[in-house]
C-alpha positions in Angstrom: -6.2 -15.5 -9.8 -3.0 -13.4 -8.1 0.1 -15.4 -9.4 -0.9 -14.2 -13.3 -2.1 -11.2 -12.4 1.9 -10.0 -11.9 3.2 -10.5 -15.5 -0.2 -7.6 -15.8 2.1 -5.6 -13.4 5.0 -5.0 -15.0 7.9 -3.9 -13.8 8.1 -0.6 -12.7 7.1 0.5 -9.7 6.0 -1.7 -6.8 2.9 -3.9 -7.6 4.8 -6.8 -8.9 6.3 -7.5 -5.6 3.7 -7.0 -3.8 1.3 -9.5 -5.5 4.2 -12.0 -5.3 4.5 -11.5 -1.4 0.6 -12.0 -1.4 0.9 -14.6 -3.6 3.3 -16.7 -1.2 1.2 -16.3 1.1 -2.3 -17.6 -0.5 -5.1 -16.8 -3.2 -7.5 -14.5 -2.1 -9.5 -12.2 -4.5 -7.6 -9.0 -4.7 -8.9 -5.3 -5.3 -5.8 -2.6 -6.4 -6.0 0.8 -6.9 -2.6 1.3 -9.3 -1.5 5.6 -9.7 0.9 7.8 -10.8 4.5 8.1 -9.5 5.1 11.7 -9.0 7.1 13.8 -11.1 8.7 16.2 -10.4 13.0 17.7 -10.4 13.6 15.8 -7.0 12.7 13.0 -5.4 11.2 14.7 -2.6 9.2 16.1 -4.8 8.8 13.3 -6.6 7.4 11.3 -3.2 5.2 14.2 -2.0 3.1 14.1 -5.3 3.5 10.1 -5.4 1.7 10.1 -1.2 -0.8 12.7 -3.1 -1.3 9.9 -5.9 -1.7 7.2 -3.0 -4.4 8.9 -0.6 -6.6 10.1 -3.9 -9.4 12.9 -3.7 -13.0 12.7 -5.7 -12.2 13.9 -9.6 -14.0 16.4 -11.6 -16.7 13.1 -12.1 -16.6 12.0 -8.9 -15.0 9.3 -8.7 -12.3 8.5 -6.2 -8.7 7.7 -6.8 -6.0 6.1 -4.3 -6.7 4.8 -1.5 -10.3 6.2 -2.0 -11.4 4.2 -4.6 -11.2 1.1 -1.7 -14.7 2.8 -0.8 -15.9 1.9 -3.8 -14.2 -0.7 -4.7 -17.7 -3.2 -3.5 -20.4 -1.6 -5.9 -17.6 -2.0 -8.6 -16.5 -4.9 -8.5 -18.6 -6.8 -6.0 -15.5 -7.2 -3.8 -14.9 -5.7 -0.3 -11.3 -4.3 0.3 -11.0 -6.4 4.2 -7.1 -6.6 3.9 -5.0 -3.6 2.4 -1.4 -2.4 2.7 0.4 0.2 0.5 3.6 -1.9 0.6 6.9 0.5 0.4 4.7 4.0 -0.4 3.4 3.5 3.5 4.8 7.1 4.5 3.2 8.6 7.8 1.0 10.5 5.5 -0.3 7.1 3.5 -0.6 5.9 7.3 -2.5 8.0 8.5 -5.2 8.1 5.2 -4.9 4.1 5.6 -6.6 4.0 8.6 -9.5 6.1 8.2 -10.5 4.2 5.2 -9.8 1.0 7.1 -12.3 2.3 9.2 -14.8 3.7 6.7 -14.7 -0.6 5.1 -14.3 -1.9 8.7 -10.6 -3.6 7.6 -7.5 -4.2 8.8 -4.5 -2.7 7.5 -0.8 -3.4 7.5 1.8 -0.6 7.9 5.5 -0.5 8.0 7.2 1.6 10.8 8.6 3.9 7.7 11.9 5.4 7.9 12.7 3.8 11.8 15.6 1.8 12.1 15.4 0.6 16.0 13.4 -0.5 18.2 12.6 2.2 20.3 12.1 4.7 16.5 9.2 1.6 15.6 7.5 2.3 19.1 7.9 6.5 18.9 6.5 5.2 15.0 3.6 3.5 16.6 2.1 6.5 19.0 1.3 7.9 16.1 -1.4 5.9 15.5 -4.4 4.8 17.7 -6.6 2.8 15.8 -7.2 -1.0 16.1 -7.5 -1.7 12.5 -4.0 -1.4 11.5 -0.7 -3.1 13.2 2.7 -2.5 11.6 5.9 -4.4 10.9 9.1 -3.6 11.4 11.1 -4.7 9.7 10.0 -5.2 6.3 9.9 -8.6 5.6 12.1 -9.9 2.9 12.4 -12.9 -0.3 13.8 -13.6 -3.3 13.9 -11.2 -6.5 13.7 -13.0 -9.9 14.7 -10.5 -11.4 17.4 -9.3 -10.0 18.5 -12.6 -8.2 18.6 -11.1 -4.5 17.1 -10.7 -1.9 14.9 -7.9 -1.5 12.3 -6.3 0.8 8.9 -7.9 0.0 
């Protein structure tokens, strides 16, 4: 149940807001892969480490991490991920990795036009991707945030 999972997601990070956006639309079975936030002295270093954690790798035990963990989701959970996204953290590098995972899973991924402010920037950004498995979203969806009591990016 997506709605009941929101409380377990906590208040930090993007998971609770992402689950709420999903719950606002439907009630699908979801597979969630959580990653550690990056650490460092500045925001650029933190973001770079977070991006690496999101993209993922194979750890010393042979376990996939980050987006790569979705490749093993069906054998672990019995559910094959079909609609993928990394809301609020889908930098260009993450979007490229997401496209690859979508192709391997025969899934579909949603990406934002990261950092784009104008339609012409969005069109130029879209040229970075040729995969039919990706759909760009711009501008971001807005929804009421019940924690801060303001309209925020969903």
